[in-house]
All heavy atoms as an XYZ file, in Angstrom:
606
protein
N      92.156     96.889    158.018
C      91.282     95.975    157.292
C      89.968     96.701    157.029
O      89.392     97.291    157.934
C      91.017     94.686    158.091
C      92.312     93.900    158.240
C      89.949     93.848    157.413
C      92.171     92.641    159.055
N      89.506     96.636    155.814
C      88.229     97.215    155.429
C      87.223     96.101    155.220
O      87.530     95.081    154.606
C      88.370     98.056    154.158
C      89.211     99.283    154.384
C      90.570     99.262    154.123
C      88.658    100.432    154.892
C      91.361    100.375    154.356
C      89.430    101.554    155.133
C      90.780    101.516    154.860
O      91.553    102.615    155.100
N      86.020     96.290    155.736
C      84.911     95.353    155.605
C      83.843     96.086    154.799
O      83.284     97.074    155.266
C      84.400     94.982    156.996
C      83.158     94.121    156.976
O      82.736     93.673    155.895
O      82.604     93.896    158.063
N      83.583     95.613    153.588
C      82.675     96.297    152.676
C      81.516     95.371    152.324
O      81.735     94.202    151.984
C      83.420     96.726    151.389
C      82.470     97.382    150.405
C      84.571     97.654    151.721
N      80.300     95.894    152.385
C      79.118     95.153    151.957
C      78.535     95.854    150.730
O      78.336     97.068    150.735
C      78.089     95.105    153.073
N      78.296     95.084    149.687
C      77.720     95.605    148.443
C      76.369     94.942    148.237
O      76.272     93.719    148.171
C      78.620     95.292    147.222
C      80.035     95.824    147.420
C      77.993     95.814    145.938
C      80.178     97.310    147.354
N      75.307     95.755    148.138
C      73.975     95.226    147.844
C      73.702     95.455    146.364
O      73.587     96.584    145.913
C      72.919     95.924    148.697
C      71.543     95.364    148.504
N      70.423     96.017    148.934
C      71.109     94.215    147.945
C      69.361     95.298    148.641
N      69.760     94.200    148.029
N      73.591     94.373    145.632
C      73.342     94.443    144.188
C      71.841     94.561    143.966
O      71.058     93.802    144.532
C      73.873     93.174    143.488
O      75.229     92.986    143.866
C      73.795     93.301    141.990
N      71.461     95.506    143.144
C      70.033     95.726    142.906
C      69.413     94.559    142.154
O      70.112     93.766    141.524
C      69.813     97.019    142.128
C      70.290     96.939    140.686
C      69.999     98.261    139.970
N      70.572     98.250    138.652
C      69.970     97.771    137.565
N      68.779     97.238    137.655
N      70.562     97.817    136.390
N      68.096     94.482    142.215
C      67.361     93.477    141.471
C      67.525     93.782    139.992
O      67.276     94.900    139.546
C      65.883     93.500    141.862
C      64.988     92.479    141.189
C      65.480     91.061    141.492
C      63.558     92.643    141.652
N      67.978     92.819    139.236
C      68.253     93.022    137.819
C      67.509     91.952    137.021
O      67.787     90.769    137.160
C      69.761     92.933    137.569
C      70.136     93.228    136.140
O      69.296     93.503    135.301
N      71.422     93.180    135.860
N      66.577     92.383    136.198
C      65.797     91.435    135.386
C      66.677     90.751    134.352
O      66.470     89.601    134.008
C      64.634     92.160    134.701
C      63.665     92.801    135.668
C      62.991     91.811    136.598
O      62.754     90.654    136.187
O      62.714     92.182    137.751
N      67.686     91.455    133.834
C      68.600     90.894    132.840
C      69.828     90.363    133.569
O      70.849     91.026    133.669
C      69.000     91.951    131.814
C      69.979     91.415    130.770
O      70.075     90.181    130.606
O      70.645     92.238    130.124
N      69.746     89.151    134.087
C      70.821     88.590    134.895
C      71.995     88.097    134.065
O      72.941     87.548    134.595
C      70.283     87.480    135.784
C      69.332     88.015    136.826
C      68.985     86.983    137.867
O      69.717     86.034    138.086
N      67.860     87.177    138.509
N      71.955     88.309    132.768
C      73.075     87.898    131.927
C      74.199     88.927    131.959
O      75.259     88.711    131.393
C      72.610     87.684    130.489
O      72.160     88.910    129.938
N      73.949     90.070    132.604
C      74.969     91.110    132.726
C      76.184     90.588    133.481
O      76.066     90.114    134.598
C      74.419     92.305    133.499
C      74.148     93.500    132.640
O      74.412     93.426    131.444
O      73.673     94.504    133.190
N      77.343     90.663    132.876
C      78.591     90.271    133.529
C      79.597     91.380    133.282
O      79.790     91.811    132.153
C      79.119     88.961    132.938
C      78.202     87.791    133.110
C      78.607     86.905    134.272
O      79.766     86.986    134.692
O      77.749     86.157    134.739
N      80.218     91.855    134.338
C      81.264     92.852    134.180
C      82.185     92.806    135.386
O      81.803     92.331    136.453
C      80.675     94.258    134.008
O      79.918     94.624    135.117
N      83.392     93.284    135.206
C      84.346     93.391    136.309
C      83.999     94.650    137.096
O      83.774     95.711    136.523
C      85.761     93.465    135.772
N      83.938     94.526    138.429
C      83.572     95.650    139.279
C      84.751     95.972    140.195
O      85.312     95.088    140.841
C      82.313     95.337    140.111
C      81.966     96.512    141.017
C      81.141     94.986    139.209
N      85.116     97.256    140.238
C      86.236     97.729    141.042
C      85.745     98.754    142.051
O      84.822     99.515    141.781
C      87.291     98.389    140.151
C      87.932     97.461    139.177
C      87.362     97.237    137.941
C      89.107     96.800    139.508
C      87.948     96.378    137.033
C      89.706     95.935    138.609
C      89.122     95.719    137.370
N      86.394     98.786    143.211
C      86.049     99.720    144.271
C      87.304    100.441    144.746
O      88.338     99.814    144.960
C      85.427     98.967    145.458
C      85.206     99.766    146.733
C      84.062    100.762    146.541
C      84.913     98.850    147.899
N      87.192    101.748    144.909
C      88.226    102.558    145.541
C      87.567    103.331    146.675
O      86.509    103.919    146.477
C      88.843    103.563    144.540
O      89.379    102.849    143.441
C      89.937    104.395    145.195
N      88.162    103.295    147.864
C      87.655    104.089    148.982
C      88.458    105.374    149.054
O      89.689    105.349    149.065
C      87.781    103.318    150.292
C      86.990    102.021    150.384
C      87.287    101.335    151.716
C      85.515    102.256    150.223
N      87.772    106.497    149.107
C      88.415    107.799    149.179
C      88.098    108.392    150.544
O      86.927    108.551    150.905
C      87.938    108.718    148.049
C      88.271    108.073    146.696
C      88.566    110.099    148.181
C      87.659    108.758    145.513
N      89.160    108.681    151.289
C      88.989    109.184    152.642
C      89.473    110.602    152.804
O      89.943    111.235    151.863
N      89.383    111.070    154.036
C      89.805    112.431    154.363
C      91.312    112.599    154.181
O      91.782    113.653    153.777
C      89.404    112.739    155.810
C      89.678    114.143    156.235
C      89.167    114.401    157.627
C      89.471    115.834    158.027
N      89.002    116.125    159.370
N      92.084    111.549    154.464
C      93.540    111.633    154.426
C      94.174    111.087    153.147
O      95.243    111.525    152.759
C      94.128    110.859    155.616
C      93.594    111.275    156.963
C      93.923    112.708    157.310
O      95.030    113.161    156.973
O      93.068    113.369    157.922
N      93.547    110.094    152.518
C      94.180    109.387    151.413
C      93.123    108.584    150.678
O      91.935    108.750    150.932
C      95.277    108.464    151.965
C      96.471    108.353    151.055
O      96.347    108.447    149.844
N      97.639    108.135    151.637
N      93.534    107.705    149.779
C      92.611    106.777    149.139
C      93.267    105.418    148.969
O      94.494    105.307    148.946
C      92.098    107.299    147.804
C      93.121    107.429    146.714
C      92.522    108.019    145.446
O      91.921    109.101    145.514
O      92.686    107.396    144.389
N      92.442    104.388    148.903
C      92.952    103.034    148.718
C      93.281    102.812    147.248
O      92.883    103.598    146.389
C      91.918    101.974    149.149
O      90.780    102.047    148.288
C      91.508    102.140    150.594
N      93.959    101.724    146.990
C      94.143    101.339    145.589
C      92.817    100.789    145.084
O      91.876    100.599    145.844
C      95.273    100.329    145.451
C      95.045     99.014    146.127
C      96.305     98.137    146.020
N      96.088     96.807    146.523
C      96.190     96.425    147.775
N      96.530     97.303    148.700
N      95.971     95.186    148.139
N      92.727    100.536    143.812
C      91.513     99.997    143.202
C      91.459     98.491    143.451
O      92.399     97.773    143.140
C      91.544    100.278    141.700
C      90.241     99.997    141.004
C      90.331    100.192    139.499
C      90.991    101.482    139.106
N      91.069    101.660    137.663
N      90.351     98.004    144.027
C      90.189     96.587    144.320
C      89.161     95.971    143.385
O      88.075     96.524    143.201
C      89.721     96.370    145.766
C      90.769     96.691    146.778
C      90.804     97.920    147.396
C      91.737     95.756    147.099
C      91.780     98.224    148.321
C      92.722     96.048    148.027
C      92.745     97.281    148.638
N      89.490     94.828    142.823
C      88.557     94.056    142.014
C      87.660     93.262    142.959
O      88.149     92.491    143.785
C      89.317     93.106    141.083
C      88.474     92.136    140.260
C      87.523     92.880    139.331
C      89.386     91.216    139.460
N      86.355     93.463    142.864
C      85.403     92.743    143.708
C      85.088     91.415    143.032
O      84.152     91.293    142.252
C      84.134     93.577    143.915
C      84.351     94.945    144.550
C      83.031     95.671    144.716
C      85.070     94.826    145.879
N      85.886     90.438    143.364
C      85.854     89.166    142.650
C      85.386     88.006    143.517
O      84.636     87.165    143.066
C      87.258     88.894    142.114
C      87.388     87.676    141.273
C      88.788     87.584    140.687
O      89.564     88.526    140.735
N      89.113     86.466    140.128
N      85.852     87.938    144.753
C      85.555     86.810    145.634
C      84.860     87.311    146.901
O      85.504     87.826    147.798
C      86.846     86.077    146.009
C      87.610     85.517    144.841
S      86.893     84.037    144.177
C      87.190     82.891    145.485
N      83.560     87.144    146.954
C      82.794     87.503    148.143
C      83.081     86.493    149.250
O      83.294     85.309    148.985
C      81.306     87.481    147.785
O      80.502     87.597    148.918
N      83.077     86.951    150.486
C      83.327     86.031    151.599
C      82.076     85.282    152.037
O      82.164     84.321    152.784
C      83.906     86.781    152.814
O      82.968     87.753    153.246
C      85.227     87.419    152.483
N      80.905     85.713    151.574
C      79.676     85.080    152.053
C      78.786     84.481    150.966
O      77.770     83.884    151.275
C      78.857     86.082    152.880
C      78.382     87.253    152.056
O      79.106     87.761    151.220
N      77.169     87.694    152.298
N      79.132     84.633    149.701
C      78.332     84.067    148.616
C      79.229     83.367    147.604
O      80.291     83.877    147.258
C      77.518     85.148    147.894
C      76.373     85.651    148.723
O      75.546     84.882    149.183
N      76.330     86.958    148.934
N      78.768     82.247    147.143
C      79.546     81.488    146.155
C      79.593     82.206    144.810
O      80.600     82.207    144.123
C      78.923     80.107    146.003
C      79.694     79.207    145.108
C      79.148     77.822    145.133
N      79.926     76.992    144.227
C      79.592     75.783    143.896
N      78.511     75.240    144.397
N      80.331     75.107    143.068
N      78.473     82.811    144.430
C      78.392     83.542    143.163
C      78.320     85.034    143.479
O      77.299     85.538    143.943
C      77.189     83.090    142.352
C      77.228     81.626    142.030
N      78.095     81.113    141.093
C      76.556     80.586    142.540
C      77.934     79.802    141.028
N      77.001     79.455    141.905
N      79.404     85.713    143.236
C      79.565     87.106    143.627
C      78.781     88.062    142.737
O      78.724     87.891    141.523
C      81.068     87.465    143.584
O      81.751     86.583    144.470
C      81.326     88.887    144.011
N      78.192     89.089    143.375
C      77.510     90.201    142.719
C      76.371     89.763    141.804
O      76.184     90.303    140.720
C      78.514     91.074    141.951
C      79.616     91.706    142.806
C      80.618     92.440    141.939
C      79.032     92.641    143.850
N      75.599     88.817    142.262
C      74.401     88.408    141.531
C      73.238     89.301    141.950
O      73.255     89.943    143.003
C      74.064     86.935    141.785
C      75.108     85.994    141.223
C      75.187     86.129    139.719
C      76.252     85.244    139.141
N      76.494     85.460    137.751
N      72.201     89.316    141.152
C      71.048     90.179    141.361
C      70.425     90.013    142.744
O      70.220     88.899    143.211
C      70.016     89.871    140.277
O      68.872     90.664    140.443
N      70.142     91.139    143.392
C      69.425     91.231    144.655
C      70.047     90.409    145.794
O      69.358     89.670    146.494
C      67.953     90.833    144.461
C      67.084     91.328    145.604
O      67.397     92.379    146.190
O      66.099     90.638    145.921
N      71.360     90.529    145.968
C      72.015     89.896    147.109
C      73.043     90.848    147.698
O      73.435     91.824    147.071
C      72.665     88.564    146.738
C      73.951     88.657    145.970
C      74.537     87.283    145.647
O      73.864     86.266    145.724
N      75.779     87.252    145.259
N      73.465     90.557    148.924
C      74.488     91.357    149.596
C      75.762     90.526    149.669
O      75.743     89.400    150.144
C      74.034     91.773    151.003
C      72.798     92.668    150.901
C      75.169     92.490    151.748
C      72.172     93.011    152.232
N      76.854     91.086    149.161
C      78.162     90.429    149.192
C      79.081     91.194    150.123
O      79.073     92.425    150.145
C      78.776     90.396    147.792
C      78.033     89.472    146.865
O      78.144     88.255    147.048
O      77.338     89.954    145.958
N      79.906     90.454    150.862
C      80.891     91.070    151.763
C      82.290     90.813    151.245
O      82.606     89.707    150.800
C      80.738     90.513    153.163
C      79.408     90.913    153.774
C      79.384     90.552    155.207
N      80.213     91.492    155.944
C      79.742     92.339    156.831
N      78.462     92.367    157.097
N      80.537     93.142    157.485
N      83.101     91.848    151.343
C      84.490     91.786    150.908
C      85.371     92.363    152.011
O      85.000     93.342    152.667
C      84.696     92.612    149.630
C      83.826     92.185    148.484
C      82.561     92.721    148.305
C      84.271     91.227    147.598
C      81.756     92.320    147.253
C      83.481     90.820    146.541
C      82.218     91.366    146.369
N      86.517     91.766    152.206
C      87.512     92.268    153.155
C      88.797     92.526    152.395
O      89.197     91.716    151.552
C      87.781     91.228    154.262
C      86.585     90.944    155.112
C      85.759     89.861    154.838
C      86.268     91.754    156.194
C      84.642     89.599    155.620
C      85.155     91.494    156.985
C      84.354     90.420    156.682
O      83.249     90.163    157.450
N      89.433     93.653    152.663
C      90.735     93.910    152.072
C      91.559     94.795    152.996
O      91.040     95.478    153.855
C      90.622     94.501    150.662
C      89.812     95.766    150.550
C      90.411     97.000    150.684
C      88.456     95.713    150.284
C      89.678     98.165    150.553
C      87.707     96.869    150.157
C      88.321     98.098    150.294
N      92.858     94.718    152.796
C      93.810     95.454    153.623
C      94.476     96.518    152.770
O      94.901     96.250    151.642
C      94.879     94.494    154.205
C      95.913     95.270    155.005
C      94.223     93.421    155.049
N      94.540     97.726    153.294
C      95.224     98.830    152.628
C      95.575     99.852    153.699
O      95.270     99.653    154.875
C      94.332     99.442    151.549
C      95.132    100.134    150.449
O      96.146    100.805    150.777
O      94.767    100.019    149.281
N      96.179    100.942    153.308
C      96.587    101.981    154.260
C      95.382    102.673    154.884
O      94.267    102.619    154.358
C      97.472    102.993    153.545
C      96.725    103.744    152.475
C      97.612    104.721    151.750
N      97.074    104.868    150.403
C      97.786    104.926    149.335
N      99.089    104.870    149.405
N      97.227    105.062    148.158
N      95.637    103.346    155.999
C      94.607    104.120    156.674
C      94.296    105.354    155.844
O      95.190    106.129    155.502
C      95.100    104.517    158.070
C      94.077    105.301    158.851
O      92.895    105.337    158.444
O      94.448    105.868    159.893
N      93.022    105.534    155.514
C      92.627    106.687    154.695
C      91.828    107.711    155.494
O      91.357    108.695    154.951
C      91.814    106.241    153.466
C      90.523    105.548    153.888
C      92.660    105.377    152.553
C      89.551    105.314    152.753
N      91.680    107.465    156.789
C      90.859    108.358    157.604
C      89.389    108.072    157.374
O      89.000    107.010    156.887
N      88.557    109.024    157.680
C      87.116    108.899    157.506
C      86.789    108.751    156.020
O      87.218    109.565    155.200
C      86.423    110.132    158.078
C      84.907    110.163    158.025
C      84.321    109.044    158.891
C      84.399    111.510    158.491
N      86.020    107.715    155.675
C      85.664    107.485    154.270
C      84.691    108.562    153.814
O      83.671    108.819    154.449
C      85.042    106.081    154.069
C      84.579    105.896    152.638
C      86.048    105.004    154.448
N      85.027    109.213    152.693
C      84.198    110.297    152.143
C      83.396    109.837    150.926
O      82.278    110.236    150.723
C      85.077    111.490    151.728
C      85.887    112.091    152.833
C      85.003    112.934    153.720
N      85.770    113.474    154.810
C      85.733    114.731    155.174
N      84.970    115.578    154.548
N      86.441    115.127    156.194
N      84.055    109.041    150.075
C      83.404    108.551    148.848
C      83.850    107.134    148.592
O      84.898    106.703    149.056
C      83.789    109.414    147.649
C      83.286    110.841    147.738
C      83.554    111.641    146.489
N      84.870    111.343    145.931
C      85.172    111.449    144.646
N      84.290    111.826    143.780
N      86.380    111.190    144.219
N      83.090    106.416    147.797
C      83.408    105.024    147.456
C      82.899    104.703    146.051
O      81.927    103.976    145.876
C      82.839    104.052    148.491
C      81.449    104.376    148.926
N      80.332    104.075    148.167
C      81.001    104.990    150.018
C      79.255    104.493    148.792
N      79.639    105.053    149.921
N      83.553    105.259    145.049
C      83.097    105.027    143.676
C      83.291    103.571    143.249
O      84.294    102.939    143.561
C      83.960    105.956    142.842
C      85.146    106.268    143.678
C      84.713    106.137    145.096
N      82.288    103.042    142.551
C      82.353    101.707    141.938
C      82.496    101.902    140.439
O      81.801    102.712    139.838
C      81.070    100.924    142.205
C      80.863    100.404    143.605
C      79.439     99.847    143.735
C      81.869     99.342    143.942
N      83.400    101.171    139.857
C      83.581    101.207    138.395
C      83.321     99.820    137.863
O      83.723     98.826    138.467
C      85.021    101.616    138.059
C      85.483    102.962    138.600
C      86.982    103.106    138.404
C      84.759    104.080    137.919
N      82.686     99.720    136.728
C      82.500     98.414    136.105
C      82.778     98.495    134.622
O      82.490     99.476    133.962
C      81.118     97.816    136.394
C      79.976     98.703    136.068
N      79.350     98.692    134.858
C      79.344     99.641    136.801
C      78.375     99.570    134.850
N      78.366    100.164    136.015
N      83.391     97.420    134.127
C      83.792     97.355    132.720
C      83.264     96.089    132.104
O      83.130     95.089    132.715
C      85.319     97.358    132.603
C      85.953     98.582    133.189
C      86.505     98.539    134.461
C      85.988     99.760    132.502
C      87.107     99.655    135.013
C      86.579    100.888    133.049
C      87.140    100.832    134.312
């Protein structure tokens, strides 16, 4: 189980809406791409200047080396 916290920066233009994906890249492997859609601690996910937590299950990737975020 992976526990990920994303801190969204303060954004003056809060009308920005996009799909955000996360892949964890580790020493041994990498996870699949996860859509960050439903935060476990906030009703409105990825809004300006808040911290959202996400939990997901995937294979063991070893020590996490990189964690690229993609948004479309």
